[in-house]
N, C-alpha and C positions, 0 to 999 in steps of 0.2 A: 504493500500500500504506500502511495506517495505521500509526501508532506501535505500537499494540497488536498488530497482525498481525506486525510486525517482531519484537517481543518474543517472541511465541509461536513464530515460525519459528526464532529463534535458540536458544530453549530446546530445541526438538525436535532441532536440529542438534547442540547440545551433548551430549544424551543419545546420539545416534547415534555421534558421534565418540569419546566416552568408551568406549562398548561396543566400538567398532572397535579400540580399543587406544591411542588418542592420549593423551598425558599430560594430566591434568586441568588443571594450571596453564597449559599452552600453549593448551588449549581455552578456558579462561576469559579469558585475556588477548586472544586473537585475536578471539573472537566478541563480547566486550564492546567492544573497540575498533571493530570493524565496526558493531556495533549503535548506538553513540553517533554514529558517522559518518553512518549512514543516517538516524537519528532527527533529528539536528540539521542534517543536510544540509551538514555543514561538516567537512572533514578536519582543519583546524587546531584546532577545538574538541576533537575526539577525541584528537588528539596531546597537547594540553595536559592533558586528563583523565588520559591514560596517564602523563604525566610527574608530575602531581600525586599520583596514587596511588602511584607508585614512590618519590617523595620523602617524602611525609607518611604513607603507609599504615601504617608500623610505627615511627614516630619516638617515640610515646608510651612512657613508662617501663613501662607495664603489659605491653608486649610482651616485656620482659626476663624475665617470669615463665616463659615457655616454655623457654628454654635453661637457666634455673636449676633448674627441676624435672626436666628431662631429665637434667641433670648429677647431681642428687641420686640419681635412680633408677639411673644407671650406677654411682655409688660404692656404693650399697646392694647391687647385684648382685655387684660385685667383693668386697665384704666378707663374702659368704656368709651374710648375715642370713636369706635365704630358707631355706637348709638348716637353720639353727639353729631357726628358728620351726617348721618342719615336724617336726623331731625332738621338740621339746617337746610340740607338739599331738598327735603320734603316741603319746607316752608317757601323756599325760593321758586320751586317749580309747580306749586300747588294749582295754579290756574291754567296750565298747559294740558292739552289732551294727552293722557298717558304720563303726566308729570310725576306721579308717584313712582311709577316703574322707572322713569328716567332718574329719579332721586336715588333709587337703589344702585343704578349703574354709576352715577357720579360718586356716591358714597363709597362704593366698592373700589373705584379708581383711586380715590384719595387714600382709602384704607390700605390699598395695595402698595402705595408709595412708602408705607411704614411697616409693612409686614413681610411681603414676599412669599406668602404661603396661601395658595388658593383654598385649601381645605379649611384653614382658619376663617377665611372670609365667608365661605359657604355656611359654616356653623354659626358664626356671629349674626349674619344678616337673615338667616332662616328664622331665628328667634325674634329678631327685631322687626323685620319688614313683612314677612309673609302674613301675619295677622292683620296688619294695616292694609295690605293689598287686597286681601279677601273682604275686609270690612267695606272697602270702597269699590266693590263690584268687579274686581278682577277674577277671571275664572281660576280655579285651582291650578290648572296646568300652566297658565301664563304666570301666576304668582310664584310658583316654585321654579318654573323655567327661567324667569328673570333673575332670581337669586343665583341659581346654578350657573347660568350663562355668564353673568357679570362677575362671578367669583373667580373665573379664570384670569381676570386682569391681574390678579396677584402674582401670576407667573410671568407676565409680560412687562408690566410697569416696574421699574427698578425700585428697591432692590429685589432681586428674584433668585430663589434657591436654584432654579433650573439654569439660569445664566451662570451662576457660580459653578455648578457641576459641569456645564458645557465648557466653560473657560478652563477648568482644571484638566478635563480629559483632552480637549483640543489644543491645550497649551496656548490659549489666547488671553488677552487682557480682560479681566473681569470688569474693570472700570469702564473700558470702551464698550463692552457688551451691555452694561447698565445704561449707559448714555444712548446706545443704539436702540434700546427698547422704548425710549420716550415717545418719539413720533408715532411708531406703530401702535403704541398703547393708547395715545390720544385719538388716533384715527379709529381704533377698535371701539373705544368708548362712545365716540360720536355716532358711529355706525349702529351700535346697539340702541342708542337713543332714537335714531331715525327709524330703526326696525320696530321699536315699541310703538312709536307714533303711528306708523302704517298699520300695524296690527290692531291698535285700539280704534282707529278711525275707519278702516276699510274691511277688517275681518272680525266683526263683532261676535260672530258665532264661536270663534276660537278665543277671543280676548275677554268676552263677557260684557256685561253692561257697566262699563267704567264711568264713574262720575266725572264730570268736567271740572269740578272744584273740590278740593279736599278740605274739610273742616277740621282744624287742628284743636285738640283738647287743650294744649298748652300754647297760648298765643306767643309766637316768637317775635322778637324785635331785632333791629339791626345791632343793638348793643349786645343782646344775649347771643346772637348768631356769631358775632365777632369773638366774643369770649369763648364760645365753644370751638371755634376753628383755630384760634391762636396756637394751642398746644400741638395739634397735628400739623398745621402749616409750618410751625417752627422746626419740627422734626424733618419734614420734607425739604425745607430750604437748607437745613443743616447738612443733611446727608447728600442730596443731589447737588447742592451748591458747592459743597466741599469736594465732591468727586469731579464735577465739571470744571472747577477752577484749578484742580490739581493740588489742593491743600491736603486732602486725605487720600491715602491708598484705600482700596476696598476694605481691607482688614481694619484699618483705623476708623473708617466710616462706620463699620459694624460696631466697634467699641464705643465710639461717640454716640451712635444712635441708641445702643443698649443703655448707656448711662442716662441719656436724655429721657428715654421712655421710663426708666426706673424713677427718675426724679419726678416726672409728671404723675406717675401712679402714686408716688409717696405724697406729693402735695395734695392730690385729690382725695387722699384718705382711703385709697382702694387697696393698699398693700399691707396686709397683716402678715404676721410671721407664718401663719398657716398657708396663706396664698403664696408668699415668697418661696416657701419650701416646695409647694406644688409646681410653681413656675420653673424652679431649678431642676426638679426631677423630670418634668416633661421635656425641658430643653435637653437634658442628658439623653433621654430615650430617643428623641428625634435625631439628635446630632450623631450619636453613636451608631444608629442604624444606617445613616447616610455614609458615615466615614468607613464603616466596615465594607459597605458596597463599593466604595472608592478603592479600597485596598484590593478587593477582589477584581475590580475592573482593571487595575494596574497589571495584575498577573494575566488577566484575560487578553489585554492588549499586547503583551509580550508574546503570548501563545499565537495570536493572530499574525503577528509580524513574522514569527518563525515559520508559520505554515504557508505564508504567501497568499492568503485569501484576499486581502484588500487589493493587491496587485492584479490577481486573476479576475476579480469582479470588476475592477476598473477597466481592464481590457475588454470585457464583455460589454460594459456600458458605454465605452468610448464611441462605438458605432451609433449610439442613440443621440449623441450630441448633448448639449447642456439642457435643452428643453426636455428631451426624453429622460435624462438623468433626474431632473427635478420631479417630473411626473411620476416616475417609478419610485423615487425616494419618498415623496410625500404620501403616495398610496400605501407604501410599506409601513410608514410611521403611523398613519391613521388606522391601518389594519391592526397593528400591534397594540394600539390604544384600546382596542376592544377586549384585550385579554391581559394586558400588563399595566402596571402603574407607570407614571411618567418618569420617575427616577430610574427604574429598571430599563425602560426603553432607551434613555440617553446613554446609560452605561454599557448597554449591549451593542447599540447600533453605531454610535459616534466613532468608536475606535476603528470600525470598518470603513465608514464613509468619508471621514476627514481626509485621508490620503487621496481618495478618488476625487473629492471636491478640489483639492489642491492641484491635481493633475489637469482639471478643467480650467484652472485659473480663477476659481470662484473665491471672492473675498470671504474669509472664514467668519468675520463679524456679521456680514450679511447672511451667511449660511446659518449662523447661530440663531438669529432672529427667526428665520424660516423654520428651523428645527423646533424652536420653542412653541411657535404658533401651532405647528402641526401636532406636536405632542399635547398641547392644550386641548385640541379638538377631541383627543382620546379621553380627556377627563369627563366628557359629556356623552360619549357614545356607549351604548349597551354592548355586552352585558356587564362590563366592569367599571364604567365611568365613575371615578372616585368622588368627583364633586357632586354627582347625582346621589350617590350613596350617603355622602356627608349631609346633604340637604334632607334626605329622607330620615336619617337617624336623628336629626335635630328638630324634626317637626313635632309640634304639640298635637296637631290634628292628624290622628292616625287613619282617618278616612281617605286621605290622599295617598295614593299608591305610588310605588316606585315607577311604574309605567307612566304615571302622570308627569313625574319629574322628567323622564326621558322625552316624552312627547312635547312638553313645554320647552325643552332645551333645543329641539330640532331647528326652530327659526334662528336661534343664536349660532348654531353650528353652520347654518347656511351663510350667515353674515361673516363668520370667521373664515370660511372658505373664500369668500369674495375678497376680504382684506388680505388673506394669504396670497392670492393671485396678484393683487396689487403690489405687495412687497416683493414677490418674485420678479415681476415685470419691471418694477421701478426700484432698483437697489438703493438709490439715494434716500429713500424713505427711512432706511435703517443706518445708512453710513454718513448722512449729511452732517449731523452734529459731532461725529467722531473725527472728521477731517480737520 
């Protein structure tokens, strides 16, 4: 058996085992170890590679970015900044057709700029927004679909955990990836709002009998609105301003953001010792699970290089041209999104395709934005769409089924596909701010 055949066989085995339910990290470690052993025909070499990946795989300071931004997101959730942002957006957009749904999108976009985790956004806004949407005439599927659809902004608008992972695996600047996500994130948010307006005005059978004006129980004023937005706006300016101006590295931005979110939660009286301990433990769980996957991905990438799989696939795709490559790649990513979580997709696919993208002369920053948007679509597609599951698990109204969440998410998936095509066709949308 040739080295290339071994590589293909192990990739097929990996897909089978993951679908069968085995943990992705275990699969990557096991098959990568076996692959290097078979390719090099030396057990000792494979053992050394495993040890090297475990020792040096995450020793660079850039990996501290992950727990720092996760910690910041946890503090932001504890501080109730999502609720405040939604209330202000609800007040500002209350007289526009579909304004309450648009408020969810705007609040999610702002919340995304200080969390970077879609699942957190989905859980927070399900509890806050879905009851209000239902009360004001939105159909159950549009109410939960709006929350699930807009929650994916947490992975596109910086800071984003997916951009951090892509930057590490592809060896690209995380700071540049963060900045590259700004314009596509804004376009996606606007497109979602336009989509909600169209559904509310022209597709009442799907959207429900939405009220044209929302009566607020707590009358907001410009003074209270500003007071509620100052904390979250300060964090956004601090993080993105520091990154864009070059004052902070991504790791430093994570540290500053975590400290800022901690201070806000403390000042607002939301941080008890019990909550602080819970935040630290949950940060540890999330961070360790991601970092272990990164170590496994490091070994997996070495195995792929030895097998020659990326080169062989690149030669096959070369005849398709850039357009054909993008079409096949996006189709594969979206397909994998139906059965795998976003982190696993990145760590499995990116080591294979980055050398191919380089061969086509594709800007890897632009390619990273395309990858993240395509992966985000998988968060909403059945049967595994994690954002849809997060919304369902956070619902107080148990009469709303998981199928309603997926059904309500489909218009947002369509909007994301349109934006994805625009980003592919117009690379400047993702690279303009980076230059």
